ZANUKE-764009 format. One record per residue (C-alpha): x, y, z; residue in one letter. Coordinates in steps of 0.2 Angstrom, whole numbers, padded with zeros to 4 digits. Example, Ala and Ser with C-alpha at 12.3 -4.5 7.8 and 13.67 -1.06 7.14 Angstrom:
<recs>
<rec x="0062" y="-0022" z="0039" r="A"/>
<rec x="0068" y="-0005" z="0036" r="S"/>
</recs>
This chain:
<recs>
<rec x="0418" y="0474" z="0580" r="M"/>
<rec x="0427" y="0488" z="0575" r="I"/>
<rec x="0446" y="0481" z="0568" r="L"/>
<rec x="0461" y="0494" z="0566" r="D"/>
<rec x="0470" y="0491" z="0550" r="I"/>
<rec x="0483" y="0504" z="0553" r="T"/>
<rec x="0504" y="0500" z="0555" r="G"/>
<rec x="0515" y="0505" z="0567" r="P"/>
<rec x="0528" y="0520" z="0559" r="I"/>
<rec x="0545" y="0512" z="0557" r="R"/>
<rec x="0562" y="0514" z="0549" r="N"/>
<rec x="0564" y="0507" z="0532" r="G"/>
<rec x="0544" y="0504" z="0531" r="M"/>
<rec x="0537" y="0502" z="0514" r="W"/>
<rec x="0534" y="0517" z="0503" r="T"/>
<rec x="0531" y="0522" z="0485" r="Y"/>
<rec x="0549" y="0526" z="0482" r="G"/>
<rec x="0555" y="0540" z="0470" r="D"/>
<rec x="0552" y="0554" z="0470" r="P"/>
<rec x="0546" y="0552" z="0489" r="L"/>
<rec x="0558" y="0550" z="0503" r="P"/>
<rec x="0561" y="0535" z="0513" r="S"/>
<rec x="0555" y="0533" z="0529" r="V"/>
<rec x="0566" y="0539" z="0544" r="E"/>
<rec x="0566" y="0541" z="0564" r="I"/>
<rec x="0580" y="0546" z="0573" r="E"/>
<rec x="0580" y="0549" z="0592" r="Q"/>
<rec x="0588" y="0566" z="0594" r="V"/>
<rec x="0585" y="0570" z="0614" r="A"/>
<rec x="0585" y="0555" z="0627" r="T"/>
<rec x="0580" y="0555" z="0646" r="L"/>
<rec x="0596" y="0549" z="0652" r="K"/>
<rec x="0606" y="0564" z="0642" r="G"/>
<rec x="0594" y="0578" z="0640" r="A"/>
<rec x="0581" y="0571" z="0653" r="G"/>
<rec x="0567" y="0572" z="0639" r="W"/>
<rec x="0564" y="0561" z="0624" r="N"/>
<rec x="0561" y="0568" z="0607" r="G"/>
<rec x="0562" y="0561" z="0590" r="H"/>
<rec x="0566" y="0566" z="0572" r="R"/>
<rec x="0553" y="0559" z="0559" r="L"/>
<rec x="0556" y="0559" z="0541" r="Q"/>
<rec x="0539" y="0553" z="0531" r="L"/>
<rec x="0528" y="0558" z="0517" r="H"/>
<rec x="0509" y="0558" z="0517" r="T"/>
<rec x="0508" y="0544" z="0507" r="L"/>
<rec x="0519" y="0532" z="0519" r="A"/>
<rec x="0512" y="0517" z="0526" r="G"/>
<rec x="0493" y="0512" z="0530" r="T"/>
<rec x="0486" y="0530" z="0525" r="Y"/>
<rec x="0469" y="0537" z="0519" r="I"/>
<rec x="0468" y="0543" z="0501" r="E"/>
<rec x="0456" y="0559" z="0500" r="S"/>
<rec x="0448" y="0569" z="0483" r="A"/>
<rec x="0461" y="0583" z="0488" r="D"/>
<rec x="0474" y="0572" z="0484" r="H"/>
<rec x="0470" y="0576" z="0464" r="L"/>
<rec x="0455" y="0586" z="0463" r="L"/>
<rec x="0455" y="0604" z="0468" r="P"/>
<rec x="0440" y="0610" z="0481" r="G"/>
<rec x="0436" y="0594" z="0488" r="R"/>
<rec x="0439" y="0589" z="0507" r="K"/>
<rec x="0454" y="0586" z="0516" r="T"/>
<rec x="0458" y="0573" z="0529" r="I"/>
<rec x="0455" y="0585" z="0542" r="S"/>
<rec x="0437" y="0590" z="0536" r="E"/>
<rec x="0432" y="0572" z="0536" r="L"/>
<rec x="0421" y="0566" z="0551" r="P"/>
<rec x="0429" y="0551" z="0560" r="I"/>
<rec x="0414" y="0541" z="0558" r="E"/>
<rec x="0416" y="0542" z="0540" r="S"/>
<rec x="0431" y="0530" z="0540" r="F"/>
<rec x="0421" y="0515" z="0550" r="V"/>
<rec x="0413" y="0503" z="0537" r="R"/>
<rec x="0408" y="0486" z="0535" r="R"/>
<rec x="0421" y="0474" z="0529" r="A"/>
<rec x="0426" y="0457" z="0525" r="W"/>
<rec x="0444" y="0449" z="0528" r="I"/>
<rec x="0450" y="0438" z="0516" r="A"/>
<rec x="0463" y="0426" z="0521" r="Q"/>
<rec x="0476" y="0425" z="0507" r="L"/>
<rec x="0489" y="0412" z="0514" r="S"/>
<rec x="0497" y="0407" z="0498" r="D"/>
<rec x="0501" y="0424" z="0494" r="K"/>
</recs>
């Protein structure tokens, strides 16, 4: 079984705080008003559920776009911590 652990991008979602900006989504066009839907997104690359790669801290390492998608599927265990 493959379990997707990502979450939705939404206004006010968790972030690391300063100096990184808050996550904001604003609708800038609507079907009724403009004939199409459009949104402005403000978020940083560490917002929410994200993937850390070595190039974040070490020069010359692979970026996320250079890593094969298969490398993100791994065996895992789930711990239910209802008291936490």
